[in-house]
N, C-alpha and C positions, 0 to 999 in steps of 0.2 A: 746579106738580106735585106732589102729594102721594105721601108713601111710603104702602105697603101700610097700609090703613086698621086701627087697633086697636080692639076693643070698649071704648073708654071714654068717658065723658061730654065733651061740648063744652065748651069752657072760657074760663076768664078768666086772670087774670094770677098769676104765682107770689107765694108768701108768703115774707116774711122780715120778722122783727118786730124790735122795740126798745123801748128807754127806758120810765121809768116815773117814779114819785115820787122814786126815787133811783138815780142812774146809778152802776153797779158795772162791774166786768170780769171776765174769766175767770177771775182768781184770787180773786173774792169768796167762793167757798164754802170749807167747811172744809178745812184743810191735809190732814187725816188720811185723805182720800179716801172717806168714808162720810159718809152723811146724818146729821144731827144730831138732837135730841130730836123725839120724837112723829112722826118720818118726815119732817120739814122739811129742806130743804138747809142752812138756816142756823138759823133759830128759827122759833117759832109766830108771830110777829110779820111774817115776811118771807116774800114769794115770790119766788124768783129765776127769772127768765126766760130762758131760753136761745135763743141765735139764732146762725146763721152770717151776717155780713154779705154779701150777694149782690151789692150796690153801695154806693157811696157815700153813698147818701140812706137805706140801711136805718133806721138809728136815728131820723132825723127823721121820716121818713114814717108810722112807725108808733107814734110816742109817745102820740097819743091814745088809742090801745087801751090801752095800759099804764096810763094815768092812770085809764081807766074801771075797770080790773081793781082798782088801787089804792083807788080811791073807794068801789066797791062792796063789797069785802070789808072794807075798813077796815085792809088791811095795807100795809106799804112793799112796792115791787115793785122789785127790784134786776135791772137790765139786765145780762145776763151773755153777753157776746159772744165767742164761741169763735173761735178764729183759722182754723179750717176744719172741714169736716165731721167729720173723725176725731175732733178735739177736742171736738166737741159730743156725739158718740156715747159718748166716754169719760165725759164728764161725766154723762150719763144714767145709764150703767152704774153709776157711782161713785155715783150719788144726789145730785149736786150740783145739779140743776135740780129745780124744782117745776112749771113751766109752760113749754112749749117750743114753736117753730116748726120742724118738720122737714120736709124733702123726703119724698116717699115711700119712696124709697131708704134714705134715712139712719134712717127710722122702722123699716123693715122689717131694716135691719143692726143697729140698735141692739136691737131685740127679739129677734133671733136670737142675740144677744150676751149676753143677760141682763138688759137694761135693763126695768124694769116700768112701761109706758106705757100709757095707753089715749086714742085718738083723740076728740076732741071735735066738731070741725067743720073747715071749710075756706073759706077767704074767696073770694068772688067779688067782681068790680069794677063789674059793671054788672046793672040790673034784668033778671031772666028768665034769667040764665045759670044753669049747673050747675057744681059743682066742677070743675076741670081747667084745664089750660093747655097751649100748644105747645111742644114741642123743637124747634126750627129749624135746619136744615142751610144754612149761610151762605157766600157767597164774597165778595170784593170787588166792588163795582158793576162794573168795567170787566174783569172776569175772564172767560175763555172757558170756565169751568166752567158747565155747564147740568144735569149730573143727578147723583146720588149715585155712580153708576158712575165717575163722572170724579175722586170723592177718592182713588181708588187711587195710591199712590206719593206722594201730597201730604203735605206738613207740615200736620196737623191740629190746630187749638185745641178743646181739651175743657175743662171747667170744673173738675172736681175728680173724681178717682176714686170719690168716694160722692155725686156729683150725679146727680139721676134724670134730669133734663132735659138736663143735660151731660155725662153720660157713659154711664149704663145704657142710656137709649133709643138715644141714638146708636151705641152698639156693637151693639145689637141690629140696628138698621136697616142698619148696615154690613154683617153678617154675612149679614142678608137678602139684600144685593147682591153676596155673594160676597168681600167685603173683609174681611180679618183686622184688627180695630182695633188690634192689638199689632204684627203683622208687616208688614202690607201699607201701613200708613201711619206716619209719623213722628209720634208723638204729643207734644201740647205742652199742659200743664196751666196755665191761665191764672189759675186760684184763685177768680176772681169770674165771673159772666156778662157783666158790662159790659166787663171786661177782655178777655174772649174777643172780644167784639164789636169793640172798638178794635183788637186785635192783627190779627184777621182783616181788616177794613177797611184797614190798612196793607199789607197783604199781603207782609210780610216775615218775620217770625217764625211766622208761619202764613199758609198760602195759601188755607184754607178753613177752616171751623170750625161749632162748635154753641154755641147758647145758648137761653135761654127767650124767649118773645115778647116780654115786656114791654120787655126791653134791647134786643132787635132793631129794634123800633118806634121808638125814639128815635135810630136811626143813619141817616144817607144816605150811609154809605159801603159798605155792604154791600146784597147782595141776597139773597132767599130762594130756595133751591134746592128744600127739600123741608120738609114740617113733620108731625109726629105728635103727636096728643093725648096728654096725659099726667093720670093721676089727681091731683087737686088736693092740694097740700100741707096736711098737718093740723097743726092746733094740738092739743097733748096735754098731758095731766096725768100726774104720777107717782103711780102707785098706792100709793106710801108715804104719801101724804098723808090725814088723817083723812076718814072717810066723808062727813061733813058738809059739809068744804070742798070735796071732789070734786063733791058735788051741786051745791054754789053755783056754782062754776066751769062745769059744764054748763048750769045755768040761764042764766048770764050769757054764754056764748060759743057755745052750739050754734046758737042762731037770733036773732043780734042785727043790727040795721039801723044804719047811719051815722045815721040821724034819732033812733034811741032814744039813742045814744050822746051825740048833741049836746042831746037833750032832757034827759039826765042831768046837764046842766051841763058837759061837757068841750067849751069852746067851741073849743079848738084843732083839734077834730075837723072844725069847718066851715071847712075850707080846701081851695084846690084840689089841694095835694099829697096830702092824705089821700084826699080823693075820688077822685083818680085810681087810688088802690090799693086803697080799701075800699068796697064798697056794703053788703054784708051777709055774715053766716056762714051756712052750711047744714050740717048734721049729716053726719058720716060715720063708719063704723065700721071694724074691723078687717078684715072680709070686703071692703071697698071696695079694699082693697090687693092681692087676691089675683093680679090682672094683673101686677103688679110681681114678686111670688113667682114666678109662671110664667117671666117674661122672665129672672129670675134663675137659673132652673132650664136656660133654653134658651141662655143666654150663658155658663152656668158661670162668673159672674163671682165671683173670690175674695172681693171685699167683702160678698158676700151671705151668706157661710157663717158658722155660728156657729162 
């Protein structure tokens, strides 16, 4: 059963990126909270790539893309792993990341609060797909839950208050079913999509839940109750970067295939793990996320507000 269709492109898997030539942490950027010389998060020889780890494999799965950026730009690329969505948003606002992987919701929230970011592209995982992925409503396989209406009164696993497919779209769909996501259920924030799937499958801390399709597909402990298409997660660059470098990043990331990355000498890209999460990128722009802005208005989500 699908929830009421939303006018978004059909989709692939969600995006979360990691690693590069030099592995760093969320504390790798300047301590003063401001971007350093010439608009860089650290310095002109370094690109800080920001990401929220949505699963245990985030860094490993996407390291080839980071290697590709490092090789083609000639810069060291530092992996900036934020502890949660809010931390990545704060880092972007403070100018502590140069390139990043956002969900659509975190992109809107960050820019609403002053982050200077421009979308480049979104990743698709299979040939012929368009950017986008599914937010899935799930329940344990042996649960008697059959529809979204059955979520009322339940302990519900969400991912994070700033997650597009793990909170914003689920909240919208619950409201559409006449269920207040704050007062008519008991919210549980799992922190990551894979954790939401695991907790829901166990059926103890969470009786039902929400997560992105790529994590749901890997579990035999949950069943899909409903699904909604979500705009694809963007790769973004900081507007503080020099114009020449911004153009270079667009040339590299707007439309690049896995074969091009392998052909450039990034042998680690030719792996089952990377091919499962990356086929190519397709360009997206700011207007592509207007649907999320509209849902922010309809849900009156505080996280959307500037």
